[in-house]
C-alpha positions in Angstrom: 121.2 119.4 141.5 118.9 122.4 141.4 115.4 123.5 140.1 114.6 125.5 137.0 110.8 126.3 136.4 110.0 123.4 138.7 112.2 120.9 137.0 115.3 119.2 138.1 118.6 120.0 136.3 122.0 118.6 136.8 125.2 120.6 137.2 128.4 119.4 135.6 129.1 118.3 132.1 125.6 118.7 130.7 124.2 121.5 132.8 124.0 123.7 129.7 120.9 121.7 128.7 118.8 123.0 131.5 117.4 126.0 129.6 115.8 123.7 127.1 113.8 121.8 129.8 111.2 124.6 130.2 109.8 124.2 126.7 106.3 122.9 127.5 105.3 122.8 123.9 107.3 119.6 123.3 105.7 117.7 126.2 102.3 116.9 124.7 101.2 113.7 122.9 102.4 110.0 123.2 106.0 109.3 124.2 108.6 109.0 121.4 111.2 106.3 121.5 114.9 107.2 121.4 117.6 104.5 121.4 120.8 105.6 123.1 123.9 103.6 122.3 127.0 104.2 124.4 129.4 102.0 126.3 129.9 104.5 129.1 127.3 103.6 131.7 127.4 106.9 133.7 127.1 108.9 130.5 124.2 106.8 129.4 122.4 107.3 132.7 123.0 111.0 132.7 121.8 111.5 129.1 118.8 109.2 129.7 117.6 111.3 132.7 118.0 114.5 130.7 116.3 113.3 127.6 113.5 111.7 129.6 112.7 115.0 131.3 111.9 116.3 127.8 109.1 113.7 127.5 111.0 111.0 125.4 111.1 107.4 126.2 114.8 106.4 126.2 115.9 102.8 125.6 119.6 102.1 126.4 122.2 99.8 124.7 125.9 99.5 125.5 126.9 98.0 122.1 125.9 97.2 118.5 124.6 93.7 119.3 122.3 94.9 122.1 121.2 97.8 120.0 120.2 95.5 117.1 117.9 93.6 119.5 116.4 96.8 120.9 115.6 97.9 117.3 113.7 94.7 116.6 111.9 94.9 119.9 110.8 98.5 119.9 109.4 101.1 117.5 112.4 103.5 117.6 112.1 107.0 116.1 115.6 108.4 116.7 119.0 106.8 117.5 121.8 108.7 119.5 124.8 106.6 118.9 128.5 106.8 120.0 131.1 106.3 117.2 133.5 104.0 119.2 131.7 101.0 120.5 133.1 97.8 121.9 131.9 95.6 119.1 131.8 98.0 116.1 132.1 101.4 114.6 129.2 103.8 114.9 129.6 105.0 111.3 129.3 101.4 109.9 126.5 100.6 112.3 124.6 103.7 111.0 124.7 102.2 107.5 123.2 99.0 108.8 120.4 100.8 110.7 119.5 103.0 107.7 119.4 99.9 105.4 117.1 98.0 107.7 115.1 100.9 109.2 115.2 103.8 106.6 112.7 106.0 108.4 114.8 106.1 111.6 117.0 109.2 112.1 120.5 108.7 113.6 122.7 111.3 115.4 126.3 110.2 115.9 128.4 111.3 119.0 132.2 111.2 119.1 134.7 112.2 121.6 137.1 113.4 119.0 136.1 115.2 115.8 137.3 113.3 112.7 136.5 114.9 109.3 136.7 111.6 107.3 134.3 110.0 109.8 132.0 113.0 109.6 131.9 112.9 105.8 131.2 109.2 105.7 128.6 109.5 108.4 126.6 112.0 106.4 126.9 109.8 103.3 125.7 106.8 105.2 122.5 108.8 106.2 123.3 110.4 109.5 121.0 113.2 110.6 124.1 114.9 112.1 127.5 114.2 113.6 128.5 116.0 116.7 131.5 116.1 119.0 131.0 115.5 122.7 131.9 118.6 124.9 132.3 120.9 121.9 128.7 120.5 120.6 126.8 119.5 123.8 124.4 122.4 123.4 123.2 120.9 120.1 122.0 117.5 121.5 118.5 118.3 122.7 117.6 120.8 119.8 119.0 118.1 117.4 116.8 115.4 118.9 113.7 117.5 118.4 114.6 118.3 114.8 115.5 114.6 114.1 112.2 113.5 115.7 110.2 116.0 113.5 111.9 114.6 110.4 111.2 111.0 111.5 107.6 111.7 112.2 107.2 113.4 108.8 108.8 110.5 107.0 106.4 108.0 108.7 103.4 110.1 107.7 104.6 110.3 104.1 105.3 106.5 104.1 101.8 105.9 105.5 100.2 108.0 102.8 102.2 106.3 100.1 101.1 102.9 101.3 97.5 104.0 101.4 97.9 105.4 97.8 99.6 102.2 96.7 96.7 100.1 98.2 94.2 102.3 96.6 95.7 102.0 93.1 97.0 98.5 93.2 95.8 95.7 90.8 94.3 94.1 93.8 91.7 96.8 94.0 90.3 96.0 90.5 87.1 94.2 91.2 86.4 91.0 89.2 87.2 87.4 88.8 85.9 86.7 85.3 88.2 85.5 82.6 87.9 88.7 80.6 89.0 91.0 83.3 91.7 88.7 84.7 93.3 88.5 81.2 93.4 92.3 81.0 94.9 92.5 84.5 97.6 89.9 83.6 98.6 91.8 80.5 98.8 95.1 82.5 101.0 93.4 85.1 103.4 92.4 82.4 103.6 95.9 81.0 103.8 97.7 84.4 107.6 97.1 85.1 108.6 98.3 81.8 108.8 101.8 80.3 106.8 100.9 77.2 103.9 103.1 76.0 100.5 101.4 76.8 97.3 102.0 74.9 94.1 101.1 76.8 91.0 100.6 74.7 87.4 99.9 75.6 84.0 101.5 76.0 83.5 104.5 78.3 83.2 103.5 81.9 85.2 100.3 81.7 87.9 101.5 84.2 90.7 102.7 81.9 92.0 105.3 84.4 91.9 102.7 87.2 94.2 100.5 85.1 96.5 103.4 84.3 96.9 104.2 88.0 97.7 100.5 88.7 100.2 100.2 85.9 102.0 103.4 87.3 101.9 102.1 90.8 103.6 98.8 89.9 106.3 100.6 87.7 109.7 101.7 88.7 108.2 105.3 88.5 105.8 104.8 91.3 107.5 107.3 93.6 107.3 109.9 90.8 104.3 111.9 89.6 101.2 110.4 88.0 99.5 113.1 85.9 96.1 112.6 84.1 94.5 114.8 81.4 91.3 114.2 79.5 92.0 115.3 75.9 88.3 115.7 75.1 87.8 118.3 78.0 89.8 121.1 76.2 89.8 123.0 73.0 92.8 122.5 70.6 94.8 125.6 71.7 94.0 125.1 75.4 94.9 121.4 75.4 98.4 122.3 73.9 98.9 124.9 76.6 97.9 122.4 79.3 100.1 119.7 78.0 103.3 121.6 77.1 102.9 125.0 78.9 103.7 128.4 77.6 106.0 131.4 77.9 104.7 134.8 79.3 103.3 136.9 76.6 102.6 133.9 74.2 99.0 135.0 73.9 96.5 137.4 75.5 96.2 136.5 79.2 99.6 134.7 79.4 101.0 136.9 82.1 103.6 134.5 83.4 105.4 131.3 82.4 103.4 128.1 82.9 104.7 124.6 83.3 102.8 122.0 81.2 101.7 118.7 82.4 104.5 116.9 80.6 107.0 118.9 82.8 104.9 118.1 85.9 105.0 114.4 85.1 108.8 114.4 84.5 110.4 111.1 85.6 106.8 109.8 86.2 103.8 108.9 84.1 101.3 110.9 82.1 97.9 109.5 81.3 96.3 110.9 78.1 92.6 109.9 78.3 90.6 110.0 75.1 93.6 110.6 72.9 91.4 110.0 69.9 90.0 113.5 70.4 93.4 115.2 70.0 93.8 117.4 66.9 96.2 116.3 64.1 98.5 119.3 64.8 98.8 118.4 68.4 99.3 114.7 67.5 102.4 115.7 65.6 103.8 117.4 68.7 103.0 114.4 70.8 104.9 112.2 68.3 108.0 114.2 68.7 107.8 113.8 72.5 107.6 110.0 72.0 110.5 109.9 69.6 112.9 112.4 71.2 111.5 113.3 74.6 111.5 117.0 73.6 108.8 119.6 73.0 108.5 123.4 72.5 106.3 125.4 74.8 103.8 127.8 73.3 105.6 131.0 72.5 109.1 129.6 73.0 111.8 128.7 70.5 114.1 126.4 72.6 113.2 122.8 73.4 112.3 121.3 76.8 113.4 117.8 77.5 111.5 115.4 79.7 111.5 111.7 80.6 107.9 110.6 80.8 106.1 107.3 80.3 102.9 107.7 78.4 99.7 105.7 78.9 97.0 106.5 76.5 93.3 105.6 76.5 90.5 105.8 74.0 86.9 104.5 73.5 87.2 105.1 69.7 88.4 102.6 67.0 91.7 104.3 66.1 92.2 102.1 63.0 88.9 103.6 61.6 90.0 107.1 62.7 93.1 106.6 60.7 91.2 105.5 57.5 89.0 108.7 57.9 92.1 110.9 58.3 91.4 111.9 61.9 94.3 110.2 63.5 98.0 109.9 62.5 99.1 106.4 61.6 102.6 106.8 62.7 101.4 108.1 66.1 99.1 105.1 66.4 101.9 102.6 66.0 104.0 104.5 68.6 101.3 104.6 71.3 99.9 101.0 70.6 103.2 99.2 71.3 101.4 97.4 74.1 97.6 97.3 73.7 95.2 96.2 76.4 91.4 96.0 75.6 89.2 96.3 78.7 86.0 94.3 78.5 82.6 95.9 78.7 80.5 94.9 81.7 78.0 92.9 79.6 80.9 90.6 78.8 81.8 90.0 82.5 78.3 89.6 84.0 79.8 87.2 86.6 81.5 90.2 88.1 78.3 92.3 88.6 77.4 90.9 92.1 81.0 91.6 93.3 80.8 95.1 92.0 77.4 95.6 93.6 78.7 94.6 97.0 81.7 96.8 96.5 79.6 99.8 95.7 77.2 99.2 98.6 80.2 99.1 100.9 81.6 102.3 99.2 78.3 104.1 99.9 77.8 102.5 103.4 78.8 105.7 105.2 76.1 107.8 103.3 73.2 105.3 103.7 74.2 104.4 107.3 72.9 100.9 106.9 74.2 97.8 108.7 73.2 95.1 106.2 71.6 95.3 102.8 69.4 92.6 101.5 68.0 92.1 97.9 64.5 91.5 96.6 64.2 88.3 94.5 65.6 88.8 90.9 67.2 92.1 91.9 70.7 90.9 91.0 69.4 88.7 88.1 67.9 91.8 86.4 71.3 93.7 86.7 72.9 90.7 84.9 70.4 90.9 82.0 70.9 94.7 81.4 73.2 95.8 78.5 75.1 98.4 80.6 76.1 100.8 77.8 77.6 103.0 80.6 79.5 100.0 82.0 80.8 100.1 85.5 80.1 103.8 85.9 76.4 103.3 85.1 76.2 100.4 87.5 77.7 102.5 90.2 75.1 105.3 89.6 72.2 102.7 89.6 73.3 101.3 93.0 73.7 104.8 94.4 70.2 105.8 93.4 68.8 102.5 94.7 70.4 103.0 98.1 69.0 106.6 98.3 65.5 105.2 97.7 65.9 102.1 99.9 63.7 101.4 102.9 64.2 98.9 105.6 67.6 97.9 104.2 65.9 96.1 101.3 66.9 96.9 97.7 63.7 96.4 95.6 63.3 96.0 91.9 61.2 99.1 91.6 64.2 101.2 92.7 65.9 100.3 89.5 65.5 102.3 86.3 62.4 101.3 84.3 64.4 99.8 81.4 65.9 97.4 83.9 62.6 96.7 85.6 61.0 95.7 82.3 63.5 92.9 82.1 61.5 91.1 84.8 59.3 89.7 82.0 62.3 87.4 81.2 61.5 85.4 84.4 57.6 85.1 84.1 54.7 87.2 83.1 53.6 87.0 86.7 56.8 88.6 87.9 56.5 91.3 85.3 52.9 92.1 86.3 53.8 92.2 90.0 56.8 94.5 89.4 55.4 96.7 86.7 51.6 96.8 87.6 50.5 95.9 84.2 53.4 95.7 81.7 51.6 97.0 78.6 49.8 100.2 79.8 51.1 101.2 83.3 54.7 100.6 82.4 54.4 102.7 79.3 52.7 105.4 81.4 55.4 105.2 84.0 58.2 105.5 81.3 56.4 108.5 79.7 56.1 110.4 83.0 59.7 109.6 83.9 60.9 111.1 80.5 58.9 114.2 81.0 60.2 114.6 84.6 63.7 114.3 83.2 63.0 116.8 80.5 61.7 119.3 83.0 64.5 118.6 85.4 62.1 117.7 88.1 59.8 120.7 87.7 56.5 119.1 88.6 54.3 122.0 87.6 55.8 122.1 84.1 55.6 118.4 83.9 51.9 118.4 84.7 51.3 121.1 82.1 53.1 119.0 79.4 51.2 115.9 80.4 47.9 117.8 80.4 47.0 116.5 83.8 46.3 118.2 87.2 49.3 118.7 89.5 47.5 116.5 92.1 47.2 113.7 89.6 50.9 113.9 88.8 51.8 113.7 92.5 49.6 110.6 92.9 51.2 108.9 89.9 54.7 109.8 91.0 54.0 108.2 94.3 52.3 105.1 92.7 55.2 104.5 90.3 57.9 105.4 92.9 59.3 108.1 90.7 61.5 110.6 92.6 
């Protein structure tokens, strides 16, 4: 035994490894677990000491049975396994490990190289297959590479689980019959490849449903691509969806992949499909029928395998009657229709949604516990919510910004919601609105002028024909921000 850079190294069969032991860059962070499986005790001990000096935690096992118990007891990152074991064959045991623990990387060691075993080992998922003696100088570098791959796989798996949790059906808030019926339909459609049409007013959560359907499908590991058809002009939308060849038009300097290609093997979500031009509808129909399309400026076809989920707030039957939407396309995309209920039809869910949004904005408001003034939640349930969940989210965000002493007061709500207080009693209305007939009208008028001037108080005072000091006083009096 001798020292290199202050570290002990062992002469003999594995002395070649000593030059790796001075790599300080691998010695930071928590210990990583390596399971060493070999029936030769002396060799196990020597390898354990060498690998431990690299900063790894080494767990030993002499056979498959013991190794199986160690895998259950410890969070193993990499397995270093001999091929010939007393109670099994390493190549077969490798398949067992990868089936139960797919994120673990396995390196097989053998005393004699055997091509069929090596080929089968790689097929069974081995990180590598090396020969003792001939490939000794590969062991430590291989361990580092295998460890890097295992850590990357774990990070990817964690992100995928977080994404799955974020977009699962469990994340859709609501216990009302209307929303639960929509969720039940979506769950039935999710495992299939059928095209789904989500209908409902703006802000009802159509994209959330589309994400959940994709996440619960057999395409969940493939891309989910979303495009809002109302956000692009006719020509630009076609280019975005199907891509183009270089030189197809001015500015097309190089080939561009379209979103259908990006979504290949996965799901594409066509939001506001009712805004799509008739010419583009015909091209989409071909994709649905044959899985093929032609890029802008190209003559050959491109083939894709994509599931389509479409959404619209329009009544497509009426659009067909007016000649704005193709009837044949409608019947193709509406194979499975799900109507999402507006918020006014599921008022029992409003309180749940309010608490969810409060929790969502908690980091911004830095509040510990939020309380509500009397009738605050009742007024929310009386409102018509033309903007649905999106509007409710904005109202709660605004109220939290205005909030003082962790209390959400009625006068933080938009005036049209405050005015609903008269439904409870004139006294409540007078208390909240400081005189419903005159002051409320004045407050509403000032609020409209402030919106018109985009918060410019000098311009607002000029339009109202009052002094700027008077405007400031009324803004403070009516809690207008």
